[in-house]
C-alpha positions in Angstrom: 124.9 127.4 104.8 122.6 128.4 101.9 122.7 132.1 101.0 119.6 134.0 102.2 117.5 134.9 99.1 117.0 138.6 98.3 116.0 141.0 95.5 117.9 144.0 94.1 117.5 147.3 96.0 114.7 149.5 94.5 112.6 146.5 93.4 109.7 144.8 95.2 107.8 141.5 95.3 104.0 141.9 95.1 101.8 139.3 96.9 98.2 138.6 96.5 96.9 141.7 98.3 99.4 144.0 96.5 98.5 142.6 93.1 94.8 143.0 93.7 95.4 146.6 94.7 97.7 147.3 91.8 95.3 145.8 89.3 92.6 148.1 90.7 94.9 151.0 89.8 95.7 149.7 86.3 92.1 148.8 85.6 90.8 152.2 86.7 93.3 154.1 84.6 92.8 151.8 81.6 89.0 152.3 81.8 89.4 156.1 81.6 91.9 155.9 78.8 89.4 153.9 76.8 86.6 156.4 77.2 88.8 159.0 75.5 89.6 156.7 72.5 93.1 155.5 73.4 94.1 152.0 72.3 96.8 149.8 74.0 100.2 148.8 72.6 103.3 147.3 74.2 107.0 147.7 73.4 110.0 145.5 74.5 111.6 145.8 77.9 114.9 146.4 76.2 115.7 148.9 73.4 118.8 149.6 71.4 121.0 152.0 73.3 121.1 154.2 70.2 117.3 154.6 70.7 117.6 155.7 74.4 120.8 157.7 74.6 120.6 161.5 74.3 116.8 161.6 74.8 116.8 162.4 78.5 119.7 164.8 79.0 123.0 164.0 80.6 121.5 163.1 84.0 119.0 160.8 82.4 121.7 159.0 80.3 123.5 158.2 83.6 120.4 156.5 84.9 120.0 154.1 82.0 120.5 150.4 82.9 122.8 149.0 80.2 122.6 145.3 79.2 125.9 143.4 78.6 126.1 141.8 75.2 125.6 138.0 75.3 128.6 135.7 75.0 132.1 136.8 75.8 131.3 140.6 75.6 135.0 141.5 76.5 136.7 139.2 74.0 137.9 141.9 71.6 137.7 144.9 73.8 140.6 147.2 74.6 140.3 147.4 78.4 142.6 150.4 78.5 140.2 152.5 76.4 138.4 154.0 79.3 134.9 153.2 80.8 132.9 155.2 78.3 134.5 153.6 75.3 134.4 150.1 76.8 130.7 150.5 77.6 129.9 151.4 74.0 131.6 148.2 72.8 130.1 145.7 75.4 126.6 147.2 75.7 124.4 147.6 72.7 121.0 147.5 74.5 119.4 149.0 77.6 116.3 148.7 79.7 113.7 151.3 78.8 113.9 154.5 81.0 110.3 155.5 80.1 107.6 154.6 77.7 107.6 157.9 75.6 110.8 157.4 73.7 110.0 153.7 72.8 106.6 155.0 71.7 108.2 157.6 69.4 110.4 154.8 68.0 107.3 152.6 67.5 105.4 155.4 65.7 108.3 155.9 63.2 108.7 152.2 62.6 105.0 151.6 62.1 104.0 155.0 60.5 102.5 153.3 57.4 100.1 151.2 59.6 99.0 154.1 61.9 96.0 156.5 61.4 96.9 159.9 62.6 96.1 161.5 65.1 97.2 158.3 66.8 96.1 157.8 70.5 97.8 155.0 72.4 98.1 154.0 76.0 100.7 151.7 77.5 101.0 150.1 81.0 104.4 148.6 81.5 107.4 148.7 83.8 110.4 151.0 83.3 113.9 150.9 84.9 116.1 153.7 86.2 119.5 153.3 88.0 118.5 155.8 90.6 119.2 155.8 94.4 116.3 154.0 96.0 114.3 156.1 98.6 110.7 156.6 99.7 108.5 156.9 96.6 111.5 156.3 94.2 112.2 152.8 92.8 114.6 151.3 90.3 111.8 149.3 88.7 108.4 150.8 88.5 105.3 150.9 86.3 104.2 153.8 84.2 100.7 154.2 82.7 101.1 156.4 79.7 98.7 158.0 77.2 100.0 159.9 74.2 98.4 161.4 71.1 100.6 162.2 68.1 99.8 163.9 64.8 97.9 166.9 66.2 98.9 170.4 67.3 95.5 171.2 68.9 95.5 172.0 72.6 92.2 170.1 72.9 94.5 167.2 73.4 96.1 168.9 76.4 92.6 169.6 77.8 91.6 166.0 77.4 94.7 164.8 79.3 93.8 167.2 82.1 90.3 165.7 82.1 91.7 162.2 82.2 93.8 163.1 85.2 90.9 164.7 86.9 88.6 161.7 86.2 91.2 159.1 87.3 91.9 160.8 90.7 88.2 161.5 91.2 87.6 157.7 90.9 90.5 157.1 93.3 89.0 159.6 95.7 92.3 161.4 95.9 92.4 165.2 95.9 95.2 166.5 93.6 96.8 169.7 92.4 97.4 169.8 88.6 100.3 172.1 87.8 100.8 173.4 84.3 103.6 175.4 82.6 104.9 175.8 79.1 108.4 175.0 77.9 108.3 178.0 75.6 107.9 180.2 78.7 111.0 178.6 80.2 112.8 179.3 76.9 111.6 182.9 77.2 112.9 183.0 80.8 116.4 182.1 79.6 116.1 184.7 76.8 115.1 187.6 79.1 117.7 186.6 81.6 120.3 187.1 78.8 121.4 183.4 78.6 119.4 181.9 75.7 122.0 179.1 75.4 121.4 178.1 79.1 117.8 176.8 78.8 118.7 173.3 79.8 120.9 174.4 82.7 118.1 176.7 84.0 115.4 174.0 83.6 117.5 171.3 85.3 118.1 173.6 88.2 114.6 174.9 88.7 113.1 171.4 88.3 114.7 170.8 91.7 112.9 173.7 93.4 110.6 171.5 95.5 113.4 169.2 96.6 116.2 171.6 97.5 114.6 175.1 97.9 115.1 178.4 96.2 118.5 179.3 97.7 120.0 176.0 96.5 118.5 176.5 93.0 120.1 179.9 92.8 123.4 178.4 93.8 123.1 175.8 91.2 122.2 178.3 88.5 125.3 180.3 89.5 127.4 177.1 89.3 126.0 176.6 85.8 127.3 180.0 84.7 124.4 182.4 85.2 125.2 185.9 86.3 123.7 187.6 89.4 121.6 189.8 87.1 120.2 186.8 85.3 119.3 185.1 88.5 117.7 188.3 89.8 115.4 188.2 86.7 114.5 184.5 87.2 114.1 184.5 91.0 110.8 186.5 91.3 109.2 184.4 88.6 109.8 181.2 90.5 107.7 182.5 93.4 105.0 184.3 91.5 101.6 184.0 93.0 98.0 185.2 92.2 95.3 184.1 89.9 95.9 182.6 86.4 95.1 185.9 84.8 97.4 187.8 87.2 100.3 185.5 86.6 99.9 185.7 82.8 99.7 189.5 82.9 102.9 189.8 85.0 104.7 187.4 82.7 103.5 189.2 79.6 105.0 192.4 80.9 108.3 190.6 81.6 108.5 188.8 78.3 107.7 192.1 76.5 110.8 193.8 77.8 109.7 194.7 81.3 112.3 192.8 83.3 115.5 194.2 84.8 117.4 193.1 81.6 115.0 194.9 79.3 115.1 191.9 76.9 112.1 190.6 75.0 111.2 187.0 74.1 108.8 186.0 71.3 109.1 182.4 72.3 108.0 183.3 75.8 105.0 185.3 74.6 104.0 182.4 72.4 104.1 180.1 75.4 101.9 182.5 77.4 99.4 182.6 74.5 99.2 178.8 74.6 98.7 178.8 78.4 95.9 181.3 78.1 94.2 179.2 75.4 94.6 176.0 77.5 93.3 177.5 80.7 90.3 178.9 78.7 89.5 175.3 77.7 90.0 174.1 81.3 87.6 176.7 82.6 84.9 175.5 80.2 85.5 171.8 81.1 84.4 172.0 84.7 87.5 170.3 86.2 86.9 169.1 89.8 90.4 169.2 91.1 92.6 172.2 91.5 94.5 173.3 88.3 97.0 176.1 88.5 99.8 177.7 86.5 103.2 177.0 88.1 105.9 179.0 86.3 108.6 177.3 88.3 107.5 173.9 86.8 110.3 172.7 84.5 110.2 168.9 84.3 113.8 167.9 83.5 113.3 165.9 80.3 114.7 167.8 77.3 112.2 166.6 74.7 109.3 168.8 75.9 108.5 171.8 73.7 105.1 173.1 74.8 102.7 172.5 77.7 104.1 170.5 80.7 102.1 168.9 83.5 102.8 167.7 87.0 100.3 166.3 89.5 100.7 166.1 93.2 98.5 164.7 95.9 96.9 167.4 98.0 96.7 165.4 101.2 99.7 163.1 101.2 103.4 164.0 101.1 105.1 162.4 98.2 106.6 163.5 94.9 104.8 163.9 91.6 102.3 161.1 90.9 101.6 162.0 87.3 103.3 164.2 84.7 103.8 164.8 81.1 103.9 167.4 78.3 104.0 168.2 74.6 106.9 167.3 72.4 107.4 168.5 68.8 110.8 167.0 68.0 110.9 163.5 69.4 110.0 161.5 66.3 112.3 163.7 64.2 115.2 162.1 66.0 114.1 158.8 64.5 113.6 160.2 60.9 110.0 161.5 61.1 110.1 165.3 61.5 107.2 167.6 62.0 105.0 165.2 64.1 103.8 166.8 67.3 102.7 164.8 70.3 101.5 165.3 73.8 101.2 162.7 76.6 101.0 162.0 80.3 102.2 159.3 82.6 100.7 158.0 85.8 103.2 156.8 88.4 101.4 153.7 89.5 103.8 152.9 92.4 103.5 156.3 93.9 99.7 156.3 93.4 99.7 152.9 95.2 101.6 154.5 98.2 99.1 157.4 98.3 96.0 155.1 98.2 97.6 152.9 100.9 98.6 155.9 103.0 95.1 157.5 102.8 93.3 154.1 103.1 91.5 154.7 99.9 91.6 151.1 98.4 88.1 149.6 98.2 87.4 146.8 100.6 87.2 143.2 99.3 89.7 143.6 96.4 91.5 140.4 97.3 88.4 138.1 97.5 89.1 136.0 94.5 86.9 133.0 95.5 83.2 133.2 96.2 82.4 129.7 97.2 84.6 127.0 98.9 83.3 123.5 98.5 84.4 121.6 101.6 86.0 118.2 101.0 84.3 115.7 103.3 85.7 112.6 101.6 86.8 111.5 98.1 83.6 109.7 97.3 81.7 113.0 97.1 84.1 114.7 94.7 82.6 113.3 91.4 79.3 114.9 92.6 80.9 118.3 93.5 83.1 118.7 90.4 80.2 119.3 87.9 78.5 121.6 90.3 81.6 123.7 90.6 82.0 123.8 86.8 78.3 124.8 86.5 78.9 127.8 88.8 82.2 128.8 87.1 80.4 128.8 83.7 78.1 131.4 85.2 81.1 133.5 86.3 81.2 132.4 90.0 84.7 131.8 91.3 84.8 128.4 93.1 87.4 126.3 94.8 87.1 122.7 95.9 89.3 122.1 99.0 91.8 119.6 97.5 92.4 117.4 100.6 89.8 115.6 102.7 90.2 116.6 106.3 88.7 118.3 109.3 86.1 120.9 108.7 87.7 123.3 111.1 90.8 123.5 109.0 88.7 124.2 105.9 86.7 126.9 107.7 90.0 128.5 108.8 91.2 128.4 105.2 88.0 130.1 104.0 88.4 132.8 106.8 92.0 133.5 106.0 91.2 133.9 102.3 88.1 136.0 102.9 85.9 133.5 101.1 82.3 134.6 101.8 80.4 131.2 101.2 81.2 127.6 102.1 79.3 124.5 100.7 79.4 121.4 102.9 78.0 118.3 101.2 78.2 114.6 102.1 76.8 111.4 100.6 73.3 112.3 101.8 73.3 115.6 99.8 74.8 113.7 96.8 72.1 111.1 96.9 69.4 113.8 97.1 70.9 116.0 94.5 71.1 118.9 96.9 73.7 121.6 97.5 74.2 123.2 101.0 75.4 126.8 101.1 76.4 128.9 104.1 77.0 132.6 104.2 80.0 132.9 106.5 79.3 136.6 107.4 75.6 136.2 108.4 75.5 132.5 109.3 72.5 132.0 107.0 72.4 128.5 105.6 70.2 127.0 102.8 69.9 123.9 100.7 69.1 124.0 97.0 68.6 121.4 94.2 71.9 121.2 92.4 70.0 121.9 89.1 68.5 125.2 90.4 71.3 127.4 89.3 69.2 130.6 89.4 68.4 130.1 93.1 72.0 129.3 93.9 73.2 132.4 92.1 70.6 134.6 93.9 71.8 133.3 97.3 75.4 134.1 96.4 74.7 137.7 95.5 
């Protein structure tokens, strides 16, 4: 008995309907990127592991899909060396985890061909060896935009404007949450554990998933004292206006917390947030934008502003995120080049659009006119007419097999084809084309040479 075909968990097939809907997402995001001066590039699905490892933190490294070397990968391997040592010897490449690190590698490799500031967008799949669940896949698309070579927070503003515009076009209400990694550094400093920045951010990045008590437990497990946790806890649930949040944080970062410690890095981060929210106020953003001082985003390469976007009316994780990174290209030998970027999670956006029934109608209608196949003798007459319409941008099909009209009408109905053209030897002799609107029932006959009249009827 043949084995039943299947695909790996966390991956999906996309049929005609799904592809039409996904292309709507990609085309919408692409159109907005272009209006802000971003140009498209692509990078390989696989990268050298040396490019990927160490860029996403320990947890990210565990989620990398490694690719076994071709040939007999284990030929000269000491199998008693332990799994980590063996993996290094038999896997030199891995599937990309995101698009940002490959982009940083691209910038360094092509720095002499690039004009800075360099704006690029990239729409490609990424892979993570994660546990599949609702809204979380092992293979999924990201739609990234990054600008490198500029420190100005006008870039951050424009990314917020891009997010606002994209979700306005999708008719999805979102909440855009913003924090600054320097504020998180300051949080570690005033808590008295400046060497625990990564531990703190990894823990509080899970706040929405596991709750405050579990985050406090994790921070304790990571070596933070009760006093340090008592300094951090109220900040994670801070409420009020932007101005009120900034004022409270300034007091804490200036030595007003229980520890009495001060943080210059934290104060710098608050200055940056204040400037950015001043820009945002002037830009007239439609969607809700707020400071969320518990927002951490687990990736270690962020150094400034960090963003996260959630749907206001649909329960799912982050559907867009990003931030500023000052050090990423330095890892590849090009220090001092700051960048900032965002990434739209196309698969989660798809789930939101589907769940809220926000996809436009008629996306899957690829064909406008179906030419019925009465008998083979009429085909030489129909073929040039179909070509004439295709040359004018009208999608046409000629039903390939002569047969009963009912079957051909059913075919048009199932595919959502709005017009059918039924022509026999009489129409061919007279040089006429019959067209029928399947929605209204209206039917007309036109000279085959009167393309303008035919096009008008098809509108």
